[in-house]
N, C-alpha and C positions, 0 to 999 in steps of 0.2 A: 500139356504144353509142348509145342513143337517149335524148336528154335532153328530148324534146318534152313529156313529162309534167310538167315543171317549170312550164310555162306555164298549165296548167289550174287552175281554182279548186279549193280544197279542199272535198270533199264529206263527208257523214256517213259514207259507207263508208270513206273515207280515214282519218277520225278513228278509226273502229272498228279498222281494220287496224293503225294506229299504236299504239293502246292495247293491242292484242294483243301487239305487240312489246315494249312497256313491261312488260306482265305477265310475259312470259318472262324479262325482265331483272330482275324483282323490284321494279319501280317502280310508283308509283301512276298511274292513268290521268289524262289531261288532259281538260278540257272543250272542246267545240267553240267556235269563235269566237262563234257565236250565243248559247251559254249564258254565255260570259264577258260578253258585252254585256248579257244579261238580268240576270245577277248584279250587275254594276256599276250597272245602272239601278235595281234595287231598293235597293241600298246607297246610291245617290245620293238617292233619295226619303227614305229613313229619316234619313240624315245631314242633309239639308237641313231636315227638320222639327225634329230635335233642335237643330241649330245655330240655327235661327230662334228657338226658345223661349229657349235659353240667352242668345243675343245680345240679345234684347229685354229680358231681365231684367238683364243686365249693363250694357247701354247704353240706358237708358230714354229718354234725350234724343234719340237718333238716330231720324229718321223712317223708317217701315217701307218707304216707296217707295225709299229709298236702301239700307237694310240688307238687305232680301230679295234684290234683284238682285245685290248684292255677294257674298252667301253662295252664291247659285246659280252665279255666274260662277266663283268659286274652286273649288267642288266639281265643276263641269262640266269645268274644265281638268284637275283631278286625275284624274277618271274617264277622260277622253280619253287622257291620257298613259299611264295604267295599262293601258287596253285595248290601245293600240298596242304597248306593251312585251310584254304577255302574249301577245297574238294573234300578233305578229310572230315571237316565239321559237318558239311551238308550230307555227305555220304552216310555218316553215322546216324544222323537223324532220319534219313530216308529209309535206311535199313530197319530202324526201330518202328517206323510207321508201317512198313511192310510186314514186320513181325506181328504188330497189333492186328492188322487186317487178316492175316493168316490164322490167328487164334481167336478172332472175333472179340478182340478187346477194343477199348477206346484209346486213341492216341491224341495227345495235345503237344504241339511243338513247343509252346510257351504257356505257362500257367502262372499268372501274376497274383500277388496277394490281393484278396478281395474277390477274385473270380470263383474261388471255391474255399469254403471255410475249413481251415486246418487249425485245430485247437493246440497244436504243439507249440510250446514256448520257444523251442529251438528254431523252428521254421518261421516264427514271427519275429525273431530277433533282428536288429539292424534295420537298414533302409534298403529300398529297391529290391526287396526279396522277390526272387523269381525262380520258378521251377521249370526246367527244360527237359524235353524228351520224356514226357510223362506217359506212362502206361497205366491204364485203369481197367481192371478186369476181374475175372473169377476163374479159378482153376481148382478142380476137385473140392468144391465147396469153400475155398478160401477166397475172400474178397480182398483185393490188394490194390495199392497204388505204388508205382515204382518210377523213380526219375532222379534227375540231378537238381541241385539247389545252389544258388549263388545269392550273396547278400553283401552289402557294404556295412562294415563295422567300424565305428568310431572308438578309438582308444588312445588315451594319453595325448590328446591333441592331434592325432593323425588318423587317417582312414586307410583301411585295407579291405580287399575283397576276399571272402572265404567261399570255397566251393567244396561240395561233398555230395555223395549219393544218399538217398533216403528211401525207405519203404514204409508204407502205411498199411496196417492190417486191421480188419474189422474184428472186434472181440465180441463174444456172445453176451457179455454183460458189462456195464460200466464199473470202473474200479477207481480207487483214489489216485491222485496224481503222484506218480513215482518216477524217479530218475535213477538209472543205473549208469554211472560214469565209469569209463574204462581208461586206466592209466596208459594202456598200450595205444589208445586212439588219441583224439585231440579235437574232436568236433565241438564238444561243449566248451572247451577252453578257447577255441578259435572264435566262437560266436559270442564270447564274453557273457554267456548265460551264467548267472550266479544265484545260489539259493542259500538260505540261512543254514549255517553249519550245525546249528542245534537240531536240525531235522535229519542229520546223517545217522544211519543205523549201522552198527558193526555187524559184519557177516561172520559166519562160522568158518573154521579151518583156514586154509590159505587164500580163500576168495577175497579176503580183506586186503591182500597185497595187490590185487589186480583191479578190483571194483570198489566203487564208493556208491552206496545205496542211500537215496534220499526219499523220505516219505513224510507226510504231515505228522505233527505231534499227535500222539495217542493212536497212531495207525501203524505202529511198529509190528504188532502181531499180524495185521492184515498184509503188510509187505512181505513178511516171512512166509505167509501162507501162499503167496504167488511166487516169490523168488526162492524156491526150494533148492537144496544143494544139487539135485539132479538137473534142474533147469540151468543153474549156473555152470555146471559141468558141460552141458550141451552148448552153451554160448562159447565156452573155451574151445570146444572141439570143432564146431562148424563155423563160428564167426568170432575168432579171437580178437579182432580189431573193431568190434561192433559196440556201439553205445545205444541205450534204450531209453525211451520215454513212454510211459503209460499214462493216458489222460482220457477221461470220459470212457467211451467204449472203443478206443483206438489204441493201437500199439505202434510206435514209431521206432524204426531201426535206422541208425546212422553209421556210415562208413566212408572211408576215403574214396574219392572219385576213381572210377575204373571204366575202361572202354566196354560198355555194355553191348556195343554192336559186334563185339567179338563173341562168337558162339560159345567157346569154352568158358569165357568169363561169365557170360550171361547164365549158362546152364549151372555153373557152380554156385553163383549167387542165388539163383532161383531155387535150387535144391536146398540150400541152407535156409532160405526163407520159408519153404514149405515145412521143413522139420521144426523150425522155431514157431511157426504159426500153429502147428498141431499141438505142441507142448503148451503154448500160451493159451490156446483155446481150452485145453483140459484144466489148466490151473485157474481160469477165470469164469468158466461157465456156471459154476454154482456159487459164485461170490455174491454176498448180500451184506451191505453195511447196516448192522443193527441200529446204529445211531440215527439213521434216516427215518426210522419208524415205518419202513417199508415192510410189506408182507409178501407172501408167495403169490398174492393176487396180482402183483405188478409184473408178472412174467409174461404178459401178453406181448407179442412180437412187435407191435407198433407203439408201445409206450415210449415216452421220452427217456433219454438216458439219465438225466440228472436225478430223479427221485430215488435211485438206488444208492446214491452216495450223499452223505450229509454235507452241508455247506462247507464246514471247515476242512473236509477231506478232499474237496474237488480241485484245489490248487495249492501248490507249495508256496511258502512264503519266500519271496526273493531276497537275496542278500546284496551286499555292496559289490558293484562291479569295479573294475580298475578306474574307470572314469569317475565314479562316485567317490572312491577313496582319494583320488587326486584332488577333487574339488573340496572335500572335507579338510584334507591336509593343508591346502592353500588358504582356506578360510580360517583355520585354526592358527596358522602361522601369522596371518595378518592381524588377527585379534590379539595374539600374544605380543606381537611387535608393537601394537598401539598401547597395550598395557605397560610394557617395559618403557616405552618412550615417555608415557605419562608419568611414571614413577621417577624417571630421571629428570624430567622437566616439569615440576609441579606448578611453576608459574603459568605454563600453557593451560593446565587444567583449570586454574583459577580464572584465567582470562576467558576460557570457554564458558565457565559457570556464570561469570558476569554477563556475557553476551546472551546466554540463554534466558537469564532473568530479565534482561532489557527487552 
């Protein structure tokens, strides 16, 4: 992997290549930073002229030497902030597209739910789930997908948007559904993903203070076979703010959003990803769920993933989310209120009984 292309300035050729990728994804092209600046400059001139005429009419007592500089300063600040926001967002995506081309990876500006199957419960949570700046490739035998993720989460009668980075790794064999939540992070909590707490497994040593490991019932031994103390220590060393989900033959790593177009940030994340991928590969390559009735003959490279894991181990049981808890509490409160009201007003119950019989 060579991330040197992230340091180079964006050129017109880079913008053209990026727009070609957006076209393939059915998206509208973006303007180059120079065109964005030109458009904002023209808009600034027009807005300043209109604002000057309107302000002089509404505030005739204000001197022009004070009014005009004030209008210009406000519009200039707005244009500057708008340019930085638009140019920075597009530049980051263009640099990632150039990085993918340089390393012969695939780049998707936007990858929405349904365009590519992702079995992760975290990535499928909420509404309008969208992956942006997605890199799909292979490096030193490691198949990976790397990008940003946003989704709309409904909680307690309100909605909010969550954003984080994710990585998908191809595992050599399918494994039971397992979740490693990290108290230092917050991706799982933000997405309101909840699992039955009876599936939580205690970890050895001090790891239980940082992590919470979930696995299907009766798969506790399998989980400890994969998440060994040395693997947990590696997570703390190279990705202390990372959370993990293993499902089918995929491993998903989640972390707070970071500027991946920055070379130092990208190289640090990619180095950690390669170390974790190597350790996860070694911990899962010989895994076989004896409950599935599978034998060594299922080790053909093109076999489907599911036969290596029994049905009850393929997915964790979900728990109550905050929204579910509120709905249950409201329903219970209404039911208790009706019961209490009925006990305090028995004549109403008798009246209802008569009407039902009629």
